[in-house]
Every structure is written in structure tokens, then in C-alpha cells.
C-alpha positions, 0 to 999 in steps of 0.5 A, a space after each residue: 500500500 502506498 504511503 498516500 493511500 495508507 495515510 488517506 485512510 485516516 479520515 475514514 477511520 473512527 475515533 481519532 480525536 484529541 482529549 475526550 470523545 470519539 468512537 473506537 472501531 467495532 470489536 468482534 465479540 470474544 468467544 464465551 469459551 474457556 480452556 483448562 490448563 494442565 497443572 505444572 511445576 515451574 522451574 526456578 530460574 533464580 533467587 535474589 534479594 530484590 526483583 525489579 519488574 520493568 526496566 523503564 526509568 523507575 525500574 532502572 533507578 530502583 535497580 541502581 539504588 538497590 545495588 548501591 546498598 549491596 543488595 543482589 538485584 535482578 531486573 526483568 525487562 520485556 524489551 531489549 533495552 532499558 529506559 522504557 518510554 524515555 528511550 523506546 517510547 521516544 519521550 526524549 523531552 525530559 520534563 522539569 527537574 528544577 523548580 520555579 526558583 531554578 533549584 534542582 529538586 529531582 536529583 539523586 539518580 536523575 542527576 547522575 544520569 544527566 551529568 553522565 550523558 555525553 555533552 553531544 547527547 543533550 540539549 538544554 539550558 545551562 545551569 546558570 539559566 535555570 530559574 531565569 525570568 529574562 524575557 529573551 532567554 525564556 522566549 528562546 528556551 520556550 521554543 525548545 521545551 525548557 521554559 514555561 510561564 516565562 521561567 527557564 527550567 532544567 528540561 533537556 532533550 536527550 539522545 535515546 540511544 545514549 540514554 539506553 547505553 548509560 542506563 545499562 552501564 549504570 545498572 551493570 556497575 552495580 552488578 544488577 543481573 539484567 534479564 531482557 526479552 522476558 515478560 513477568 506474567 504472574 506474581 508469586 504470593 504466599 501468606 499475603 506477601 509477594 515472594 517473586 514472579 513467574 515470567 515467560 521467555 523463549 525458554 518458556 515459563 520460569 520463576 524468580 524468588 525474591 525477598 522484596 519485589 518492586 513493580 515498575 511495570 508502569 501499569 502495576 501489572 504484577 499488583 493487578 494480577 495479585 488481585 489488588 484494587 486500583 483507581 483508574 478515573 481520569 480527567 477528561 480535559 487533560 492529555 494524561 489519559 491519552 495513548 500514542 506512538 511517538 516518532 522522529 523525523 530526520 533530515 530537517 532544519 529545526 532552527 528554520 522551522 522555529 524561525 518560521 513559527 516565530 516570524 510568521 505566526 499567521 503562516 504557522 496558524 494556517 499550516 496547522 489548520 490545513 494539517 488538521 483539516 487533512 488529518 483530523 488531528 495534527 501535531 507540531 514538532 518539538 526540538 530534539 538533542 540535535 537540529 536535524 531531528 524533529 520529535 513528534 509526541 503524538 498523535 495523542 489518541 483518547 478513549 482507549 485503554 492501555 490494558 486492552 490488547 485490542 485498544 493497544 493494537 488499534 492505537 498502533 494502526 492509527 498512529 502509523 497512519 497519522 505518522 505517514 500523514 504527518 510526513 507527507 504534510 510537513 514535506 509538502 508545506 513546512 519550512 525546514 522539512 522539505 527533505 524530511 524522512 521518517 527516522 523512527 517510530 517508537 518501538 514502545 507505545 506511549 501510555 500515560 495512564 492506566 491504573 493507580 495504586 491504592 497506597 498507604 499514602 497518596 499525593 492529592 490536589 488538596 496538598 498543592 495549595 497547602 504546601 504539605 510536606 509529608 513526614 515520610 517524604 521520599 522525594 519532591 516534584 516541581 509543581 505545575 505552576 509557579 503559583 503552587 509550592 513544590 509537591 512532597 511525595 510520601 513513602 506510603 504512595 509506593 506501598 500498596 494496601 492489601 499485600 506485603 513484600 512489594 513496592 511500586 514506583 513509576 506512573 502507577 504510584 498512589 495519587 489523584 488524577 490532577 497529581 498524576 498529570 506530572 507524577 507520571 513524567 520521566 524525572 518523577 519516575 526516576 525519583 520514585 524508582 530511586 526511593 523504591 530501590 532504596 526501600 527494597 534493599 533495606 527491607 530485604 537486608 533487614 528482613 522487614 516488610 516494606 510497609 513496616 520500614 522506618 521511612 527515616 532510614 529510607 530518607 537517610 540513604 536517599 540523602 547519601 545517594 544525592 537525592 533532594 528532600 524538603 529542608 525540614 525532612 532533610 534536617 529531621 533525617 539527619 537528626 535521627 541519624 545522629 541520634 542513632 550513632 
């Protein structure tokens, strides 16, 4: 099928819309049948202190953090790389790690990764500009996804291949045992505690036993299959529930495109209108780590479930149709895109939301105004706007209700829909993964259930590993450490 024919099917399809609404394509009814599987004994593949399931940003950080404490760590990942959406999903725009004053509040492993990436693999403002309100400086970085509300932030774009390499290197430095091409399919639960997981691979079905498990699947898959309840409500007017496959175009001149956007606002408006008329949904490009590569963080499709295999399949089909349509439209009419080519469609689908943990703690919209700092804080996120203070994240948001022996990190931590809109981002996943890895190693080493672990011990180790905590929490953690000496 030609690219033109393929892309032109978009207008005839149903449900391609941004935000709410839109019907899905018709589904064939599923047979009302079951089969009985034979009972079997599953060979044990390995035993370990900490098992991390899912090698995205949170899982990578958890494995590194646990390894730094001397724990024996295994990380099981279904793809052939680490980084998840920050690499395979092409979410290479690493959103705000600095707060509105310019202070880096998502630090620790997130900072270690940022500092160790090769200079040529990163585009972003220098540290001296973080927090700058200078109009010209902010305007420059606003076009390069690193200034919001007139304030420059530390929000770099990175080379996904460099991030893959570094993520693997940092886990191997901590002697983490990496198991790729393996999909965890079922938790091992005994006496109300998770003791490991069963996974499938080319070898068949195997089991891993662990003292502590960290579910960093993004969709809380292990916890869901353990029978736990979750929150799944969404804010219809927010993109945080949309699903899409990102893509990159090569052979472009992004500086020329940015000049067109800035110098000819009516021309840009007309171009986007023509694109929407042709494709129904039309995405503008973001900068990447280099001028000749453009990043498209879409098309963002709503009304689909990230845990329904038919929905995921349909999103992939629609995303590919829209991707081809974007290439055609930009080559035809966008300055700087005359020689553009489709460089890469993301190997991983871009899921923002599916399940959210019911935890022993929770981040909520109410705390934004209050500026609440949790006693069991394990990290701090910058807020959505300068009118709100930084957001404290409690240890309890990583600890599931209803089961022991397991922690959660990443986009499925306990929070409400408003808070999820930023807690799902890559830096926040690094942050919660860092904390979960520390807690998992401490629990495994002491024979303590994660929910019974003293949060002060987690805080003290996070500080030793370079994480940022609110000043009052940092002071209390250091005071407790001195008292215990």
C-alpha cells in the first residue's frame, strides 16, 4: 500500500480525536469459551534479594539504588533495552527537574544520569539559566521545551540511544543481573506477601524468588494480577489519559522551522489548520538533542485503554497512519522539512495512564495549595505552576494496601488524577524508582516488610545517594541519624 493511500485512510477511520470523545472501531465479540490448563511445576530460574519488574526509568533507578546498598538485584525487562518510554517510547523531552526558583529538586539518580550523558547527547539550558525570568532567554528556551510561564527550567532533550547505553552501564556497575526479552506474567504470593514472579521467555515459563519485589511495570501489572484494587478515573480535559506512538523525523532544519513559527505566526496558524483539516488531528514538532531531528509526541489518541490488547493494537494502526500523514504534510508545506524522512517510530507505545495504586499514602490536589510536606517524604516534584509550592511525595504512595513484600514506583504510584498529570513524567519516575530501590534493599537486608520500614532510614540513604528532600525532612533525617550513632 502506498504511503498516500495508507495515510488517506485516516479520515475514514473512527475515533481519532484529541482529549475526550470519539468512537473506537467495532470489536468482534470474544468467544464465551474457556480452556483448562494442565497443572505444572515451574522451574526456578533464580533467587535474589530484590526483583525489579520493568526496566523503564523507575525500574532502572530502583535497580541502581538497590545495588548501591549491596543488595543482589535482578531486573526483568520485556524489551531489549532499558529506559522504557524515555528511550523506546521516544519521550526524549525530559520534563522539569528544577523548580520555579531554578533549584534542582529531582536529583539523586536523575542527576547522575544527566551529568553522565555525553555533552553531544543533550540539549538544554545551562545551569546558570535555570530559574531565569529574562524575557529573551525564556522566549528562546520556550521554543525548545525548557521554559514555561516565562521561567527557564532544567528540561533537556536527550539522545535515546545514549540514554539506553548509560542506563545499562549504570545498572551493570552495580552488578544488577539484567534479564531482557522476558515478560513477568504472574506474581508469586504466599501468606499475603509477594515472594517473586513467574515470567515467560523463549525458554518458556520460569520463576524468580525474591525477598522484596518492586513493580515498575508502569501499569502495576504484577499488583493487578495479585488481585489488588486500583483507581483508574481520569480527567477528561487533560492529555494524561491519552495513548500514542511517538516518532522522529530526520533530515530537517529545526532552527528554520522555529524561525518560521516565530516570524510568521499567521503562516504557522494556517499550516496547522490545513494539517488538521487533512488529518483530523495534527501535531507540531518539538526540538530534539540535535537540529536535524524533529520529535513528534503524538498523535495523542483518547478513549482507549492501555490494558486492552485490542485498544493497544488499534492505537498502533492509527498512529502509523497519522505518522505517514504527518510526513507527507510537513514535506509538502513546512519550512525546514522539505527533505524530511521518517527516522523512527517508537518501538514502545506511549501510555500515560492506566491504573493507580491504592497506597498507604497518596499525593492529592488538596496538598498543592497547602504546601504539605509529608513526614515520610521520599522525594519532591516541581509543581505545575509557579503559583503552587513544590509537591512532597510520601513513602506510603509506593506501598500498596492489601499485600506485603512489594513496592511500586513509576506512573502507577498512589495519587489523584490532577497529581498524576506530572507524577507520571520521566524525572518523577526516576525519583520514585530511586526511593523504591532504596526501600527494597533495606527491607530485604533487614528482613522487614516494606510497609513496616522506618521511612527515616529510607530518607537517610536517599540523602547519601544525592537525592533532594524538603529542608525540614532533610534536617529531621539527619537528626535521627545522629541520634542513632
